[in-house]
ROSE-4610 file (N, C-alpha, C; in Angstrom, 1 decimal, always signed):
// ROSE-4610
residu = [M/M/M/D/D/D/M/M/M/Q/Q/Q/L/L/L/K/K/K/S/S/S/T/T/T/E/E/E/K/K/K/D/D/D/T/T/T/L/L/L/G/G/G/Q/Q/Q/R/R/R/F/F/F/K/K/K/R/R/R/F/F/F/W/W/W/K/K/K/T/T/T/F/F/F/F/F/F/K/K/K/Q/Q/Q/W/W/W/G/G/G/L/L/L/Q/Q/Q/A/A/A/M/M/M/A/A/A/I/I/I/P/P/P/G/G/G/V/V/V/V/V/V/Y/Y/Y/M/M/M/I/I/I/I/I/I/F/F/F/S/S/S/F/F/F/I/I/I/P/P/P/I/I/I/Y/Y/Y/G/G/G/L/L/L/S/S/S/I/I/I/A/A/A/F/F/F/K/K/K/N/N/N/Y/Y/Y/T/T/T/V/V/V/I/I/I/D/D/D/T/T/T/I/I/I/G/G/G/G/G/G/A/A/A/E/E/E/W/W/W/V/V/V/G/G/G/W/W/W/D/D/D/N/N/N/F/F/F/M/M/M/I/I/I/I/I/I/L/L/L/N/N/N/D/D/D/K/K/K/Y/Y/Y/F/F/F/W/W/W/Q/Q/Q/A/A/A/V/V/V/V/V/V/N/N/N/T/T/T/I/I/I/G/G/G/I/I/I/S/S/S/A/A/A/L/L/L/K/K/K/L/L/L/S/S/S/F/F/F/G/G/G/F/F/F/I/I/I/V/V/V/P/P/P/I/I/I/I/I/I/I/I/I/A/A/A/I/I/I/M/M/M/I/I/I/Y/Y/Y/E/E/E/L/L/L/R/R/R/G/G/G/G/G/G/V/V/V/F/F/F/K/K/K/R/R/R/I/I/I/I/I/I/Q/Q/Q/T/T/T/I/I/I/S/S/S/Y/Y/Y/M/M/M/P/P/P/H/H/H/F/F/F/L/L/L/S/S/S]
num = [1/1/1/2/2/2/3/3/3/4/4/4/5/5/5/6/6/6/7/7/7/8/8/8/9/9/9/10/10/10/11/11/11/12/12/12/13/13/13/14/14/14/15/15/15/16/16/16/17/17/17/18/18/18/19/19/19/20/20/20/21/21/21/22/22/22/23/23/23/24/24/24/25/25/25/26/26/26/27/27/27/28/28/28/29/29/29/30/30/30/31/31/31/32/32/32/33/33/33/34/34/34/35/35/35/36/36/36/37/37/37/38/38/38/39/39/39/40/40/40/41/41/41/42/42/42/43/43/43/44/44/44/45/45/45/46/46/46/47/47/47/48/48/48/49/49/49/50/50/50/51/51/51/52/52/52/53/53/53/54/54/54/55/55/55/56/56/56/57/57/57/58/58/58/59/59/59/60/60/60/61/61/61/62/62/62/63/63/63/64/64/64/65/65/65/66/66/66/67/67/67/68/68/68/69/69/69/70/70/70/71/71/71/72/72/72/73/73/73/74/74/74/75/75/75/76/76/76/77/77/77/78/78/78/79/79/79/80/80/80/81/81/81/82/82/82/83/83/83/84/84/84/85/85/85/86/86/86/87/87/87/88/88/88/89/89/89/90/90/90/91/91/91/92/92/92/93/93/93/94/94/94/95/95/95/96/96/96/97/97/97/98/98/98/99/99/99/100/100/100/101/101/101/102/102/102/103/103/103/104/104/104/105/105/105/106/106/106/107/107/107/108/108/108/109/109/109/110/110/110/111/111/111/112/112/112/113/113/113/114/114/114/115/115/115/116/116/116/117/117/117/118/118/118/119/119/119/120/120/120/121/121/121/122/122/122/123/123/123/124/124/124/125/125/125/126/126/126/127/127/127/128/128/128/129/129/129/130/130/130/131/131/131/132/132/132/133/133/133/134/134/134/135/135/135/136/136/136/137/137/137]
x = [+145.8/+147.3/+147.4/+148.2/+148.3/+149.2/+148.7/+149.3/+150.5/+150.5/+151.6/+152.9/+154.0/+155.3/+155.5/+156.2/+156.6/+157.8/+158.1/+159.1/+160.5/+160.7/+162.1/+162.1/+160.9/+160.9/+160.8/+160.6/+160.5/+161.8/+161.5/+162.7/+163.1/+164.5/+164.9/+164.8/+164.9/+164.8/+165.8/+167.0/+168.1/+167.7/+167.1/+166.7/+165.6/+164.6/+163.5/+164.1/+165.0/+165.6/+166.4/+167.1/+167.8/+167.0/+165.8/+164.9/+164.2/+163.9/+163.3/+164.1/+165.4/+166.3/+166.6/+166.6/+166.7/+165.5/+164.4/+163.1/+163.1/+163.5/+163.5/+164.4/+165.6/+166.5/+166.1/+165.5/+165.0/+163.9/+163.1/+162.1/+162.6/+163.8/+164.4/+163.7/+163.1/+162.4/+161.2/+160.4/+159.2/+159.5/+160.6/+161.0/+161.5/+162.2/+162.6/+161.4/+160.3/+159.1/+158.4/+158.6/+157.8/+158.6/+159.9/+160.7/+160.2/+160.0/+159.5/+158.2/+157.2/+156.0/+156.3/+157.2/+157.6/+158.2/+159.2/+159.8/+158.8/+157.9/+156.9/+156.1/+155.6/+154.9/+155.6/+156.8/+157.7/+157.8/+158.1/+158.4/+157.1/+156.0/+154.8/+153.7/+153.9/+152.8/+153.3/+154.6/+155.0/+155.9/+156.7/+157.6/+156.7/+155.7/+154.9/+154.1/+154.0/+153.3/+154.1/+155.4/+156.2/+155.8/+155.4/+155.1/+153.7/+152.9/+151.6/+151.8/+153.0/+153.2/+153.4/+153.5/+153.6/+152.3/+151.1/+149.9/+149.9/+150.7/+150.7/+151.8/+152.6/+153.8/+153.8/+154.6/+154.7/+155.9/+155.6/+156.6/+156.8/+158.1/+158.4/+159.4/+159.7/+160.5/+161.9/+162.2/+163.6/+163.8/+162.9/+163.1/+163.0/+163.5/+163.2/+161.9/+161.3/+160.1/+160.4/+161.4/+161.8/+162.2/+162.7/+163.1/+162.0/+160.8/+159.8/+159.1/+158.6/+158.0/+156.6/+156.3/+155.1/+154.0/+152.9/+151.9/+150.5/+150.5/+149.3/+148.2/+147.0/+145.8/+145.6/+146.6/+146.4/+146.2/+146.9/+146.7/+145.3/+144.7/+143.3/+142.3/+142.6/+141.8/+141.8/+142.9/+143.0/+142.2/+142.3/+141.5/+140.0/+139.6/+138.2/+137.6/+138.4/+137.8/+137.9/+138.5/+138.6/+137.2/+136.9/+135.5/+135.2/+136.2/+136.0/+136.1/+136.4/+136.6/+135.3/+134.2/+132.9/+132.4/+132.6/+132.1/+133.0/+134.3/+135.1/+134.7/+134.3/+133.7/+132.5/+131.6/+130.3/+130.7/+131.5/+132.0/+132.5/+133.4/+134.1/+133.0/+132.1/+131.1/+130.2/+129.8/+129.0/+129.7/+131.1/+131.8/+131.9/+132.1/+132.2/+130.9/+129.7/+128.5/+128.2/+128.6/+128.4/+129.4/+130.6/+131.5/+131.0/+130.4/+129.9/+128.7/+127.8/+126.6/+127.0/+127.8/+128.1/+129.2/+130.0/+130.9/+130.6/+129.4/+128.9/+127.5/+126.6/+125.2/+125.1/+125.7/+125.5/+126.1/+127.4/+127.8/+127.0/+126.4/+125.4/+124.2/+123.7/+122.6/+123.0/+124.2/+124.6/+125.0/+125.5/+125.7/+124.4/+123.4/+122.1/+121.5/+121.7/+121.1/+121.8/+123.1/+123.9/+123.5/+123.3/+123.0/+121.6/+120.7/+119.3/+119.3/+120.4/+120.4/+120.3/+119.5/+119.3/+120.4/+120.8/+121.7/+123.1/+123.7/+124.9/+126.0/+126.1/+127.2/+127.1/+126.1/+125.9/+126.3/+125.8/+126.1/+127.6/+128.3/+129.7/+130.5/+130.0/+130.7/+130.5/+129.4/+129.0/+130.0/+130.0/+131.0/+132.3/+132.8/+134.2/+134.5/+133.6/+133.7/+133.7/+132.9/+132.8/+133.9/+134.6/+135.7/+137.0/+137.0/+138.3/+139.0/+138.4/+139.2/+139.9/+139.4/+140.1/+141.5/+141.6/+142.8/+143.7/+143.2/+144.1/+144.7/+144.1/+144.7/+145.9]
y = [-11.2/-10.9/-10.1/-10.4/-9.7/-8.5/-7.4/-6.1/-5.8/-6.5/-6.2/-7.0/-6.3/-6.9/-8.1/-9.1/-10.2/-9.7/-10.4/-10.1/-9.9/-10.7/-10.6/-9.4/-8.8/-7.8/-6.4/-6.4/-5.1/-4.3/-3.0/-2.0/-1.7/-1.5/-1.0/+0.5/+1.0/+2.5/+3.2/+2.7/+3.4/+3.4/+2.3/+2.2/+3.2/+3.3/+4.3/+5.7/+6.0/+7.4/+7.7/+6.7/+6.9/+7.3/+6.5/+6.6/+8.0/+8.5/+9.8/+10.8/+10.8/+11.9/+11.8/+10.7/+10.5/+11.2/+10.9/+11.5/+13.0/+13.4/+14.8/+15.6/+15.1/+15.8/+15.7/+14.6/+14.6/+15.7/+16.0/+17.0/+18.4/+18.7/+19.9/+21.2/+21.3/+22.5/+22.7/+21.6/+21.7/+22.0/+21.3/+21.6/+23.1/+23.7/+25.0/+26.0/+25.7/+26.5/+26.5/+25.3/+25.1/+25.8/+26.0/+26.4/+27.8/+28.8/+30.1/+30.0/+29.0/+28.9/+28.2/+27.2/+26.6/+27.5/+28.3/+29.3/+30.3/+30.8/+31.7/+31.1/+29.8/+29.2/+29.0/+28.7/+28.5/+29.8/+30.9/+32.2/+32.8/+32.8/+33.5/+32.6/+31.3/+30.4/+29.6/+29.1/+28.2/+28.9/+29.7/+30.4/+31.2/+32.0/+32.6/+31.8/+30.6/+29.7/+29.6/+29.7/+29.8/+31.0/+32.1/+33.3/+33.2/+32.2/+32.0/+31.6/+31.0/+30.5/+31.8/+33.0/+34.2/+34.3/+33.9/+34.1/+33.2/+32.1/+31.3/+31.6/+32.6/+32.9/+34.3/+34.5/+35.7/+36.5/+37.1/+37.5/+39.0/+39.4/+40.9/+41.0/+42.2/+42.5/+42.2/+42.1/+41.8/+40.4/+39.5/+38.0/+37.6/+36.5/+35.8/+34.9/+34.6/+33.8/+32.5/+31.9/+30.6/+30.7/+32.0/+32.1/+32.6/+33.0/+33.5/+32.4/+32.8/+31.8/+31.4/+30.2/+29.6/+29.8/+30.5/+30.7/+30.0/+29.4/+28.6/+29.6/+29.4/+30.1/+31.4/+31.7/+33.0/+34.2/+34.4/+35.6/+35.7/+34.6/+34.6/+34.9/+34.4/+34.7/+36.2/+36.9/+38.3/+39.0/+38.7/+39.4/+39.2/+37.9/+37.6/+38.3/+38.5/+39.1/+40.6/+41.2/+42.7/+43.2/+44.3/+44.9/+45.6/+45.9/+46.4/+45.4/+44.1/+43.2/+42.9/+42.6/+42.3/+43.5/+44.7/+45.8/+46.1/+45.7/+45.7/+44.7/+43.5/+42.5/+42.9/+43.6/+44.1/+45.1/+46.1/+47.1/+46.6/+45.6/+45.0/+44.3/+43.6/+43.0/+44.1/+45.1/+46.2/+46.8/+47.2/+47.8/+46.9/+45.5/+44.6/+44.6/+44.6/+44.5/+45.8/+47.0/+48.2/+48.2/+47.8/+47.7/+46.7/+45.6/+44.7/+45.2/+45.9/+46.4/+47.6/+48.6/+49.7/+49.2/+48.3/+47.8/+46.8/+46.2/+45.1/+45.5/+45.9/+46.1/+47.4/+48.5/+49.8/+49.8/+49.3/+49.3/+48.6/+47.5/+46.7/+47.6/+48.3/+49.1/+50.2/+50.9/+51.9/+51.4/+50.1/+49.5/+49.3/+48.9/+48.6/+50.0/+51.0/+52.3/+52.8/+52.7/+53.2/+52.4/+51.2/+50.3/+50.7/+51.2/+51.6/+53.0/+53.7/+55.0/+54.9/+55.9/+55.9/+56.7/+57.7/+58.5/+58.0/+57.9/+57.2/+58.0/+59.3/+60.2/+60.4/+60.6/+60.8/+59.5/+58.4/+57.0/+56.8/+57.2/+57.0/+57.9/+59.1/+60.1/+59.5/+59.1/+58.6/+57.4/+56.4/+55.2/+55.6/+56.6/+57.0/+57.6/+58.5/+59.1/+58.2/+57.1/+56.1/+55.2/+55.0/+54.1/+54.8/+56.0/+56.8/+56.6/+56.5/+56.3/+55.0/+54.0/+52.7/+52.8/+53.7/+53.8/+54.9/+55.8/+56.8/+56.4/+55.4/+55.1/+54.2]
z = [+115.4/+115.7/+116.8/+117.8/+119.1/+118.8/+119.3/+119.0/+120.0/+121.1/+122.1/+121.6/+122.0/+121.7/+122.6/+122.0/+122.8/+123.7/+124.8/+125.8/+125.2/+124.1/+123.4/+122.5/+122.1/+121.1/+121.9/+123.1/+123.9/+123.8/+123.6/+123.6/+125.1/+125.1/+126.4/+126.5/+127.6/+127.7/+126.9/+126.8/+126.0/+124.6/+124.1/+122.6/+122.4/+123.3/+123.1/+123.1/+124.0/+124.2/+122.9/+122.3/+121.1/+120.0/+119.8/+118.8/+118.9/+120.1/+120.3/+119.8/+120.1/+119.7/+118.2/+117.6/+116.2/+115.4/+116.0/+115.4/+115.7/+116.8/+117.2/+116.2/+115.9/+115.1/+113.6/+113.2/+111.8/+111.6/+112.6/+112.5/+113.0/+112.8/+113.5/+113.0/+111.9/+111.5/+112.3/+112.5/+113.3/+114.8/+115.2/+116.6/+116.8/+115.8/+115.9/+115.9/+115.3/+115.3/+116.6/+117.2/+118.6/+119.7/+119.6/+120.7/+121.2/+120.4/+121.0/+121.8/+121.4/+122.1/+123.4/+123.4/+124.7/+125.6/+125.1/+126.0/+126.5/+125.7/+126.2/+127.3/+127.1/+128.1/+129.5/+129.3/+130.6/+131.3/+130.5/+131.2/+131.8/+131.1/+131.5/+132.1/+132.1/+132.7/+133.8/+133.7/+134.7/+135.8/+135.4/+136.5/+137.4/+136.9/+138.0/+139.0/+138.7/+139.7/+141.0/+141.0/+142.2/+143.1/+142.4/+143.2/+143.9/+143.5/+144.3/+145.7/+146.0/+147.4/+148.4/+147.9/+148.7/+149.4/+149.0/+149.7/+151.0/+151.0/+152.2/+153.2/+152.9/+153.7/+154.3/+155.3/+155.9/+155.2/+154.0/+153.1/+153.3/+153.3/+153.3/+152.1/+151.7/+150.6/+151.0/+152.3/+152.7/+152.4/+152.8/+152.6/+151.1/+150.9/+149.6/+149.7/+148.6/+148.7/+149.5/+149.1/+149.7/+151.3/+151.6/+153.0/+154.0/+153.4/+154.2/+155.0/+156.2/+157.1/+156.6/+156.6/+156.2/+157.3/+156.8/+157.8/+157.4/+156.2/+155.8/+155.5/+156.1/+155.8/+156.6/+157.4/+158.3/+157.6/+156.3/+155.6/+155.0/+154.6/+154.2/+155.2/+156.4/+157.6/+157.9/+157.8/+158.2/+157.1/+155.9/+154.8/+155.0/+155.2/+155.3/+156.5/+157.6/+158.8/+158.7/+157.8/+157.6/+157.4/+158.0/+157.9/+156.5/+155.8/+154.4/+153.3/+153.6/+152.6/+151.8/+152.5/+151.7/+151.0/+151.5/+150.7/+149.5/+149.5/+148.4/+147.3/+147.8/+146.9/+146.2/+147.0/+146.4/+145.4/+145.7/+144.8/+143.5/+143.7/+142.5/+141.6/+142.1/+141.3/+140.7/+141.4/+140.8/+139.7/+139.8/+138.7/+137.6/+137.8/+136.7/+135.9/+136.7/+136.0/+135.2/+135.6/+134.8/+133.6/+133.8/+132.7/+131.7/+132.1/+131.1/+130.3/+131.1/+130.4/+129.5/+129.9/+129.1/+128.0/+128.3/+127.2/+126.3/+126.6/+125.6/+125.1/+125.9/+125.5/+124.8/+125.3/+124.7/+123.3/+123.1/+121.6/+120.7/+121.1/+120.2/+119.9/+120.8/+120.5/+119.5/+119.8/+118.9/+117.5/+117.4/+116.1/+115.3/+116.1/+115.4/+114.9/+115.8/+115.4/+114.2/+114.1/+112.9/+111.7/+111.9/+110.7/+110.1/+111.0/+110.6/+109.9/+110.0/+109.3/+107.8/+107.2/+105.8/+105.1/+105.5/+104.8/+104.8/+103.6/+103.4/+104.0/+103.6/+104.1/+105.6/+106.1/+107.6/+108.3/+107.8/+108.3/+108.4/+107.3/+107.3/+108.2/+108.3/+109.2/+110.7/+111.1/+112.5/+112.7/+111.7/+111.9/+112.0/+111.3/+111.5/+112.8/+113.3/+114.5/+115.7/+115.6/+116.7/+116.6/+115.5/+115.5/+115.7/+115.6/+115.6/+117.0/+118.2/+119.4/+119.4/+118.6/+118.6/+117.8/+116.9/+116.2/+116.7/+117.4/+118.0/+119.3/+119.9/+121.2/+121.0]
């Protein structure tokens, strides 16, 4: 049996549109639960994309984003030719590596050391002291 509709059985755009809205309103509870997520995505994911065009414009706080002059890659060429840019990149990578090592490896080593402690009371005191900053901040 052929799965495609015959030319006489094809829906018009208006019929598909009507069927979509009928199904949409039939499932109004599900749609209502999805609305906050959709609004969140629009506000925090899609609207900020417009601001990315600032990197390619000669933007000042006086101009609007749309009214600023388009300069293309000129802003990137200025940054890449700056004498402090590559030193800043090296510093950023170094700081990230240190944060990763001290923020990931050291806590694992401390957790293993606490796990290996024999004394129950001392072990619980050390665990409490080490977790306290997470709850107080």
